[in-house]
N, C-alpha and C positions, 0 to 999 in steps of 0.2 A: 255240782254245787251252784243253789241259786245265789247270785249276786244281788246285794242289797246296798243302797247309798242314799244319802240325804239329797232329794231333789229340790225342794223348796220348801219356804214357809209363808203362810198364808196371813197378811196383815190387813185388817178393815180400817177403811178411812171414810170419811163423809164425801169427799170430793177428790176424784183421782188427779186431775190436773194440778190442783194446789196440793195434794201430798207429793206429786212428783216435784213441784218447784220446792217444796221445803226440804225433803229428804237431800236434793241435791245442794241446795243453800247451806245447809246444816253439816251434811257428811261428805259432800263431794261424790255422791252416788247417782248416777244419771238414770234416766227410765224411757222407756218406748211405749206406746198405745199398744195395748193388748187386743182386747176383742170383747164381745157380748157374748155370755153363756145363756143359750136358748134353753127356757125351762126353769132355769136357776133364779133368774130376776138380777142376775150380778153382772158386772164389767170388770175389766182389770187392766192395770199397767205393769208392767214388768221392768224389774231392776236386774239387767243381765249380769251373771257373776260366773261365767263360763260353764262348767257341768251344773251349777246350781242356779238359783235365782230367788229374789223375793218379789213376792206377787202382791202388790197392792190392789186391795178388793174393794169393791162399793156396790151398793143396792142402785139399780136403776129403775126398777119395778117393783115396788113393796109388795103388791098383791102377789105378783108371779113369785117373789121370794117367799112369801108366807106359805107355799104350795111345795117347797122342796126342803129337804134336810138340809143341803149346804144355804140356801138362801136365807132360811131361818138362823142358822150359825151366824152368819154374817151380820143380819139385822141385830141379833142378841150380843156380838161383840161391840158393835156401833153403841147401841143402847146402854149397855152396861160398862162403857168406856174401858174394856179389856181387849186391846186391838188384835190380838194374836188370836186367828179363828181356828188355826190347826197347822200341824205340819205334814209333808207328803215325803215318803220313801219310795225311790223308784227301784225297779227289778228288771232283770232279764228273764224273768220266767212267772207273769203273773198268773197263768194258769196254776202253777205249782203252789203259789202263795195261796192262791184261792182253795185249793184243796185241803192245803194243810190246815187252815182255818175255818173251813166250810163256808166260804163266800161265793156270792155270784160275781161274775166279771161283766162289767158293764162297758160299753164303748162310747165315747163323748168326742164332740168337734166343736170347733169355732172357727169363724171365718177370720183372718188376719188384716189389718189395714192394707196389705198388698193385693187382697184378693184371693189368696190361697186360702187352703182349709188346713188347720192342723187338729190331727186327731190323736187319740190315745185310748187306752184300757184302763179301767181302774178297778179295785176292789176295796171292800171294807170302808166305804164313804159314810154309811148309816152310823156305823160304829163310832167312827171316828169323830163325826160331828156332834156326838153328846158331849163332850166336853173339851175335845180339841187336845187332850193327853196324849190318846194313841193316835198314831199317824194312820192315813190310808195310803195304799199303794197304787203305784201308776206304772205302765209300759207304754213308753212313746212310741208311735207309730211314724214311719218316715226317716229320711237321713238325719245325722246329727247336727247338721248346719240349720234344720229347722228348729230344734229344742229352743224354748225360749230364753234360755241362758246363753245362747250362742248370738244372740241379736248383737248388732253392731251399734256400739254407743261409745261417747267419750267420758270416763270417769273423771274427775280430778283425783280421786283417790285410787290408788294401785290395789286393786280387788283382787282376791285371791281366793274367792268362794266362801260358803257357810262354813265356820270353824266349827261351832257346836250349837246345840240347841239344848235348853234347860226346860225339862218337864218336872212340873210339881204332881204329886200323885199320893193317893192314900194306899195304893195297890201296886207296888214295884213290880210284885212277881207277875201280876197281869201284862205289865208292859212289857217284860222281858218274854213271857210266853207268845206275846202278840208278835213280837220282833222275829222270834225264834232263836235257838240256842246257837246258831252260825252267826248270828249278826253280830258285826263289829263295828258301831257307829258312834260317831262322838256326841253321846248324849249324855248330859248331867241331869241327874234325877234328885229331887229334894221332896220333901214330905210336905204335904200340903193339899188343898182343894184341887182336884183334877184340871189341869191347864198347862198351857205353853207359858212359862213363866218370862223367857227371854232368848233371844237368837243372837250370837254374834258372827259378825262377817269380817273375814280376815283381810287385812290391807298391808301395805309396805309400812305404813305409818302405826299399825297396831290394830288392835280389834275394836269395830264399832258395834257396841251392843245396844239391841233395840229391846225395849219391855213393852 
């Protein structure tokens, strides 16, 4: 059976370093530089949470961002002040997910600050970026220690990963079909315009909820 789990949530910001400082001061969540996404016009900063993470994302080349589904979604999130661009579900069988949903599998990569290359395969990005309510799917390549969530940081909070994602949608059946009948993910569904409404990060002191 194909395994699915929440991999990360994507949160758009205007300035990566300033956003990293703010989330540390406010919530005790440390972050590390990520890298540049060639072809998307974006760059990221990672809040590692073990098997999951929060991705702070910013546009660094507006012209390039306008030419990609992902870049346009980030631009839209910043402009409309609805920071959650979307969420991502990891799988151990990206080909199987793609076959089930009739999607193409794409291979992506970015350089990390230490000069290594982080690579992954994804499916469903174009559909997911229409509203952010549906996730896209990812299968990471390389050993577990290269996963962004495994980066070495010192949080002030005792982080325990993403607790849940709240999705607003006017078509819950579509979301359930997209995830698949065997999916057992901590997703709260509310009725409304399609979007990621909130994400909760579990900590030893309670949940940190971002909207």
